[in-house]
N, C-alpha and C positions, 0 to 999 in steps of 0.2 A: 286416468292417465292423461297427462297433458299432451297436446298435439297441435299441429297446424293442418289446415286444409287449404289447398291451392285450387281456386276456381280456374280451371283450365281454359274456359271460354274468355276470361279476362286477362290471363297471363300472356305477356308478350316475350317471355324468355330473356329478359334483360339480365337476369341473374344477380341483381343487386342484393337480393336476399341472401345469396350464398356468401357475400362478403361480410355480412354482419352477424351471422349465426355463430354464437360463442362455442357451440359444440360441433360445428362444421358437418351437419347432417343433411343440409339441403343441397341437392345436386341437379344437374340438367337431365331431364328424362330423355329416353330414346324415342318417345312418342311425339307426334306433332298434333297440335290442336287444329281446329277448323280454319284458322287464319294462316296456318303453315309455320307456327312458331314451336320450337322445342320448349316445353314448359318446365318449370321447376317442380321438384318432388322430394319427398323424404322416403327413402327405401324402407320397406316393411321392417327389415332387421334393425333399423336405427330409430324407429318411431318412439320407443321407450326412453330414448336419450333426450328428448325434447324437454327443455326447462320452462317453456311457455314465457320466455322473456319478452316476446312481442317485438323484438328488433326487426324481424323480417317483415311483419305487417306494417310497422312504422315507416320503413324505407320503401316499401312497394308503391311505385307511382300509379299503379292501376287498381289499387285496392283489391287485389286478387287473393290476399291471404287472410284467413280467419284463424285466430288463436283460441284454443280451448284449454282452459286451466282446470286441473284437478282441485277438488276442495281439500283444504288442509284439515287434518283432524282437529277437532275442538280441544282446546287445552282443558285439562282437568283442574277444576277448582279445588281448593282445599287449604287447610291451615298449615 
C-alpha cells in the first residue's frame, strides 16, 4: 500500500503539503511536536487513498515527508 510518513520532529506545520495533495487526505493534526507546531498527518481512515504521487514531499521545505510506493504487479508476458 502506498503511503506517506511525516517526520514530526522536522514538520513545522506550514501545511503546504495539504495544498498539493490531489486526493486531499493530508490534514493538520491536533497534536503538537516538540517545537510547538501542529504537524501534518494523514488520518488512518484515509491512508489507503494515497496515490504516492510525491507532490507533498516535493513541496515540503523541511524534507519532513517520505513517500512509500507499492510495487506494481509485473506484467504477464505472452504472445
